[in-house]
TORMAR-826764 format. One record per residue (C-alpha): residue in one letter; z, y, x negated. Coordinates in steps of 0.05 Angstrom, whole numbers, always signed. Each point is the difference from the previous one (the first is absolute). Last residue first. Example, Ala and Ser with C-alpha at 12.3 -4.5 7.8 and 13.67 -1.06 7.14 Angstrom:
2
<site res="s" up="+143" north="-21" east="-273"/>
<site res="a" up="+13" north="-69" east="+27"/>
! end
This chain:
119
<site res="d" up="+658" north="+687" east="+297"/>
<site res="l" up="-31" north="-61" east="+42"/>
<site res="r" up="+29" north="-14" east="+64"/>
<site res="a" up="-73" north="+10" east="+34"/>
<site res="v" up="-37" north="-44" east="-42"/>
<site res="e" up="+50" north="-45" east="+14"/>
<site res="g" up="-16" north="+1" east="+74"/>
<site res="f" up="-65" north="-2" east="-1"/>
<site res="v" up="+6" north="-66" east="-45"/>
<site res="e" up="+50" north="-20" east="+58"/>
<site res="e" up="-44" north="+18" east="+61"/>
<site res="l" up="-59" north="-33" east="-42"/>
<site res="c" up="+30" north="-67" east="+1"/>
<site res="g" up="+16" north="+0" east="+68"/>
<site res="k" up="-37" north="-56" east="+38"/>
<site res="e" up="-21" north="+46" east="+56"/>
<site res="v" up="-46" north="+51" east="-52"/>
<site res="l" up="-47" north="-59" east="-21"/>
<site res="t" up="+6" north="+2" east="-82"/>
<site res="i" up="+21" north="-68" east="-2"/>
<site res="s" up="-62" north="-27" east="+48"/>
<site res="d" up="-45" north="-18" east="-36"/>
<site res="h" up="+25" north="-38" east="-58"/>
<site res="d" up="+47" north="-42" east="+51"/>
<site res="t" up="+58" north="+22" east="+37"/>
<site res="d" up="+52" north="-33" east="+52"/>
<site res="n" up="+58" north="+12" east="-48"/>
<site res="v" up="-4" north="+51" east="-51"/>
<site res="s" up="+19" north="-18" east="-69"/>
<site res="k" up="+37" north="+44" east="-49"/>
<site res="a" up="+4" north="+15" east="-72"/>
<site res="e" up="+45" north="+39" east="-37"/>
<site res="f" up="-13" north="+33" east="-64"/>
<site res="e" up="+50" north="+55" east="-35"/>
<site res="v" up="-31" north="+2" east="-66"/>
<site res="q" up="+19" north="+32" east="-59"/>
<site res="g" up="+55" north="-42" east="-15"/>
<site res="h" up="-29" north="-10" east="-74"/>
<site res="s" up="-34" north="-75" east="+11"/>
<site res="n" up="-26" north="+18" east="+69"/>
<site res="a" up="-71" north="-24" east="-28"/>
<site res="n" up="+26" north="-63" east="+20"/>
<site res="e" up="+20" north="+3" east="+67"/>
<site res="w" up="-62" north="+50" east="+12"/>
<site res="c" up="-48" north="-58" east="-23"/>
<site res="q" up="+35" north="-53" east="+33"/>
<site res="e" up="-1" north="+40" east="+74"/>
<site res="f" up="-80" north="-4" east="-19"/>
<site res="y" up="-2" north="-74" east="-14"/>
<site res="k" up="+48" north="-15" east="+56"/>
<site res="q" up="-45" north="+35" east="+49"/>
<site res="g" up="-55" north="-40" east="-31"/>
<site res="g" up="+23" north="-66" east="+17"/>
<site res="k" up="+18" north="+8" east="+62"/>
<site res="g" up="-66" north="+17" east="+26"/>
<site res="i" up="-32" north="+59" east="-30"/>
<site res="m" up="-67" north="+1" east="+50"/>
<site res="n" up="+21" north="-50" east="+56"/>
<site res="d" up="+64" north="+48" east="+8"/>
<site res="s" up="+55" north="-31" east="+47"/>
<site res="a" up="+62" north="+36" east="+4"/>
<site res="a" up="-34" north="+62" east="-24"/>
<site res="f" up="+33" north="+27" east="-66"/>
<site res="y" up="+30" north="+77" east="-5"/>
<site res="a" up="+14" north="+12" east="-70"/>
<site res="t" up="+56" north="+52" east="-14"/>
<site res="l" up="-1" north="+39" east="-70"/>
<site res="k" up="+50" north="+53" east="-14"/>
<site res="l" up="-5" north="+24" east="-69"/>
<site res="p" up="+76" north="+8" east="-36"/>
<site res="r" up="+36" north="+71" east="-4"/>
<site res="t" up="-9" north="+26" east="-79"/>
<site res="p" up="-61" north="+38" east="+12"/>
<site res="n" up="+32" north="+43" east="+59"/>
<site res="p" up="-47" north="+49" east="+24"/>
<site res="y" up="-43" north="-59" east="-1"/>
<site res="t" up="-73" north="+7" east="-39"/>
<site res="e" up="+32" north="-36" east="-73"/>
<site res="q" up="+13" north="-64" east="+45"/>
<site res="l" up="-73" north="-5" east="+30"/>
<site res="a" up="-19" north="-1" east="-81"/>
<site res="s" up="+68" north="-57" east="-23"/>
<site res="i" up="-23" north="-41" east="+58"/>
<site res="a" up="-76" north="-2" east="-26"/>
<site res="t" up="+27" north="-17" east="-63"/>
<site res="p" up="+28" north="-60" east="+14"/>
<site res="l" up="-46" north="-18" east="+53"/>
<site res="s" up="-59" north="-1" east="-48"/>
<site res="t" up="-59" north="+44" east="-13"/>
<site res="y" up="+17" north="+50" east="+49"/>
<site res="v" up="-29" north="+64" east="-44"/>
<site res="g" up="-68" north="-20" east="-2"/>
<site res="g" up="-18" north="+43" east="+73"/>
<site res="w" up="+26" north="-54" east="+37"/>
<site res="d" up="-73" north="-27" east="+26"/>
<site res="q" up="-9" north="-9" east="-79"/>
<site res="a" up="+65" north="-44" east="-12"/>
<site res="d" up="-44" north="-62" east="-20"/>
<site res="k" up="+52" north="-62" east="+8"/>
<site res="q" up="+75" north="-5" east="-1"/>
<site res="m" up="+5" north="-58" east="+58"/>
<site res="c" up="+40" north="+47" east="+34"/>
<site res="l" up="-39" north="+58" east="-12"/>
<site res="n" up="-63" north="-38" east="+27"/>
<site res="a" up="+34" north="-9" east="+57"/>
<site res="d" up="+20" north="+71" east="+16"/>
<site res="a" up="-70" north="+22" east="-21"/>
<site res="s" up="-28" north="-46" east="+59"/>
<site res="i" up="-37" north="-66" east="-8"/>
<site res="g" up="-73" north="+4" east="+25"/>
<site res="s" up="-30" north="-9" east="-70"/>
<site res="n" up="+40" north="-36" east="-46"/>
<site res="q" up="-52" north="-26" east="-46"/>
<site res="h" up="-19" north="+65" east="-4"/>
<site res="r" up="+8" north="+14" east="-69"/>
<site res="s" up="-29" north="-69" east="-21"/>
<site res="k" up="+15" north="-69" east="-10"/>
<site res="l" up="-55" north="-53" east="-2"/>
<site res="m" up="+8" north="-66" east="+33"/>
! end
């Protein structure tokens, strides 16, 4: 199999970041999760406060499955070796890959509520 720069086409930039692949979509700054975390913390009003990340996963996801969810969770847990991240994973009942963002499922309400509480 020939490997090329486009081998992962169709994979989102955040997934490529977790796999530590080409960071071109991120402006070339975030080449790994540890560097991304440090760069994001620098933009905080209080850079000593941990970066808070909540990931929402569908109860049943035919795109990433439980294996993809576990991989993503491990990427962030492994990247948090210096206590720089408060990572939380939430599973949303009665959802799939396409329905998790529906307003009635509650994820968006939680996300916008967190944004509203930012200093």
